[in-house]
C-alpha positions as CSV (number, residue, x, y, z in Angstrom):
1,M,0.0,0.0,0.0
2,N,1.4,3.4,-1.0
3,I,-1.0,5.9,0.7
4,D,-0.1,8.6,3.2
5,I,-1.6,11.7,4.7
6,G,-0.6,14.7,2.6
7,A,-2.5,17.5,4.5
8,I,-5.1,18.1,7.1
9,T,-7.5,20.7,5.7
10,F,-9.4,23.4,7.6
11,D,-12.5,25.0,6.0
12,C,-12.5,28.6,7.1
13,R,-13.6,32.2,6.5
14,D,-10.1,33.6,6.1
15,A,-7.4,31.2,5.2
16,A,-4.4,33.5,5.8
17,D,-5.7,34.6,9.2
18,L,-6.3,31.1,10.4
19,A,-3.0,29.8,9.0
20,T,-1.3,32.6,10.9
21,F,-2.8,31.5,14.2
22,W,-1.8,27.8,13.6
23,S,1.6,28.9,12.4
24,A,2.3,30.8,15.7
25,L,0.9,28.0,17.8
26,L,3.0,25.3,16.1
27,G,6.1,27.3,15.5
28,R,5.9,26.7,11.7
29,T,5.9,29.2,9.0
30,V,3.0,29.9,6.6
31,D,4.1,29.0,3.1
32,D,4.5,31.7,0.5
33,G,1.4,32.8,-1.4
34,A,-1.1,32.7,1.4
35,S,-4.3,34.6,0.7
36,S,-7.7,34.9,2.3
37,S,-8.9,32.1,0.2
38,F,-6.0,29.6,0.4
39,A,-3.0,29.0,2.7
40,T,-0.8,26.2,3.8
41,I,1.8,25.5,6.5
42,S,4.6,23.0,5.9
43,R,3.4,22.0,2.4
44,T,6.9,20.7,1.4
45,S,7.7,18.6,4.6
46,G,5.7,16.3,6.7
47,V,1.9,16.5,7.0
48,A,0.8,19.9,5.8
49,L,-2.0,22.0,7.3
50,M,-4.2,23.5,4.5
51,F,-6.7,26.3,5.0
52,V,-9.5,26.8,2.4
53,E,-12.0,29.6,2.4
54,V,-15.7,28.3,2.3
55,P,-18.8,30.5,2.2
56,E,-20.7,28.8,5.1
57,P,-19.8,29.2,8.8
58,K,-18.9,26.3,11.1
59,A,-22.2,24.9,12.4
60,T,-21.4,21.9,14.6
61,K,-18.7,20.1,16.5
62,N,-15.7,18.9,14.5
63,R,-15.8,15.1,13.6
64,V,-11.9,15.3,13.4
65,H,-9.6,17.4,15.4
66,L,-5.9,17.8,16.2
67,D,-4.6,16.4,19.5
68,L,-1.4,18.3,20.4
69,H,1.0,17.2,23.2
70,A,3.4,19.2,25.3
71,P,5.2,18.5,28.6
72,D,4.1,21.9,29.8
73,W,0.6,21.6,28.4
74,K,-1.0,24.1,30.8
75,D,1.5,26.8,29.7
76,E,0.7,25.9,26.1
77,V,-3.0,26.3,26.7
78,E,-2.3,29.8,28.1
79,R,-0.2,30.6,25.1
80,A,-2.9,29.4,22.7
81,V,-5.4,31.6,24.4
82,A,-3.1,34.6,24.1
83,L,-2.8,33.9,20.4
84,G,-6.6,33.9,20.0
85,A,-7.9,30.5,21.0
86,T,-10.8,30.0,23.4
87,H,-10.2,27.6,26.4
88,V,-13.4,25.4,26.6
89,A,-12.5,22.9,29.5
90,D,-9.9,20.8,31.2
91,F,-10.2,17.1,31.4
92,D,-8.4,14.2,33.3
93,E,-9.6,10.8,32.4
94,E,-7.8,7.5,33.0
95,G,-4.5,9.2,33.8
96,T,-4.5,11.5,30.8
97,A,-4.9,15.3,31.3
98,W,-5.8,17.7,28.5
99,A,-7.6,20.9,27.6
100,T,-10.1,21.4,24.8
101,L,-9.8,24.7,22.9
102,L,-11.4,26.4,20.0
103,D,-9.2,28.1,17.3
104,P,-10.2,31.6,16.3
105,E,-12.8,30.2,13.8
106,G,-14.3,27.7,16.3
107,N,-12.5,24.5,15.3
108,E,-11.9,22.2,18.3
109,F,-8.4,21.0,19.2
110,D,-6.8,19.5,22.3
111,I,-3.6,20.1,24.1
112,A,-2.6,17.2,26.3
113,A,0.2,16.4,28.8
114,G,2.9,14.5,27.0
């Protein structure tokens, strides 16, 4: 089998703005050519994040979301909020602690201890 993940795509209102948030959070650069309709992060190495403008707003909970891990996860939650995320709640289940957040366009993601 020769299949791999090329990108994780975010539908959004402003691709460049949302790419800028994720770029700052992940410490990666937005690829050249970003616009309000299309932007990418790390298109040439590893799994890229792709941002594509769509006309409709986000309406329900994501069916897929990113799980990020950091040893200093509570500090990273605070940093994400300072960058524009919304902290929804903290969880601790079966020995795993994490926080659920929303990016500036309302897409859920988690930052976990790790």
